[in-house]
N, C-alpha and C positions, 0 to 999 in steps of 0.2 A: 712930745709928739702932737704937733698941731697941724691943722689943715684949715684953709679958708673955706668959705662956703660958695666959692665960684666954680671953676672947672674942676673935674676930677684930678686927683693927684697923679702926676705922670710917674711912670716907672723908670728910674734912672737906668741907662744902658740897655733899654729894651726897645727894639724897633717894632714897628707895626702900628696900625691904626687901632684906636679904641682900647689901648692898654691902660689899665687902671691899677692903683694900689689899694689893697684891701687889708683891713685888720682882721685877724683870725682869732676866734674865741669859742669856748664851749658854753652852751646853754641848752636846755631841753634834752641833754644827753647826746647832742649833735654838735658837729663843728659848723660854725656859722662864719660867714665872711661879710663884713660891712665896708662899704666904700669909705675911704678916708675923707671924701668930700663932705660927709655928714659928721665926722668926728672932730670935736674941738680939742680933746685931750684924753689921755688914758692915765688914770691916777690910782694910787694905792687904795685898797678897800678901807673904808672907815664906817663905823657903826652909825646908822641913821638915827635921827630922833623920831620915835614913833608918832604917828598921827592917828587919832581915834576915828572910828567909823568910816574907813576907806576900804576899797577892795583889797584882798589879800596880796595881790601882785604889787601894790604900792607899799614898799617896805618902810617908808618914812621920808624924811627930808634931810639933806646934807648941806653944809656950807661949802660952796665952791667959789673961791676968790671973792668972798663977801656977798655972794648971791645965794639965796635960798633956792635949792633945786630938789624936785622930787627924785626918789631913787626907786626904780622899777625892776622887778625880776621878770625876765623874758620867760623863764620856765614856769613860774607861777601863773603868768598871764595865759600861757598855753595849756595850763592844767596838768603840767608834768612835774613830778617831785623834784625839788631842788637838791643839788649836791651840797654837802657841808662846806663851809668856808675853808680855804686853804691859803698857803703862802702865794699861790698863783692866782687867787681871786683879785680882780681889779674892777674898777668902775670906769665905764666908757662914757664920757660926757658927750652927748649928742646935741646938736642944735635943733631945737623944736621947729617943725615945718611951719613956715609962714609967720613966725613970731619975731623975726628980727634978731633978738639977742637972748631969748629964753632958752635955757638949757635943761636937759633931763639926763639923769644918770641911769645907765642900765648895768646890771650886774653881769660881769663876765666870770662865770664860775671857774673857768680856767683860761687865762690869757695865753694864747699860743705864740703870736707874733704877727708878721705881715707877709703878704704874698702879692705878686703882681701877675695879672692875667688879662687877657683880652675879653671884653664884654661879648665878643663873638663866640667865645668858648663856653658861655653859660648855656646849659642844656635845660630842657623842660624838666620840672620837678614832678615826679609821679608818685608822691608820697601818699599817705593815708588820706582818704576823703574826709571832709568835715573838719571841724575844729578851727582854731585860729591860725594854726601853722601855715596852711596854704595861702592865707590872706597876705602874709608878710614875707613870703619866700618867692624870689624872682625865678629861681632855678637852681641848678647844681653845677658847680665847677669842679672838674677833675684836676687836682694838683699833682705834683710830682709823686708824693707818697700817700696821698689821701684824697678824699673828696670833701667839699664844703658846700653847704647850702648858702646861697647868696641872699642875705638878709636885707630887707628894705626898711631901714629905720623910720623913714617918713611915713610909710604905710602903717607900720607897727604903732607908732606914736599917734597917728590919726585914728587908728582903730581903738586904742585905749581912750582917747579923748571922746570918741563917739559912745563907747561903753559907759564912761564916767558920767556923761550927760543924761543917760537914760535912767 
């Protein structure tokens, strides 16, 4: 499952402007949707090598195609308890914003699949005030059988970068 970093992934067989393909996964006890244009690949979970003296959300580093990449927990970054690892746990490899080729892995506590919807269908997110969650959620999309918060990987990773530098 790969996607370039250019235009959003088109949804095959779907008419209409602004339709995009999203990867669906669970983190923070919520269903999140991340645009495939940010996703390099979705891989099986592998234990990271721990790194001392880093924030709790940085679970360690992993080897991805010969490149050393940090592995981040969205749940831990948001201050939400993490789910135990399962057979559905995956690592979503994201292209770090403005880095060219740097990659960061995020833990998908439960990989759900993919869905296509129009960016016009994203509604305002009126979740709890405060915390990091509102910073990296663009809105909510109502899908056929559920709703998903539209996750902004570039904002999330930029927020973590800002926090790490302080």
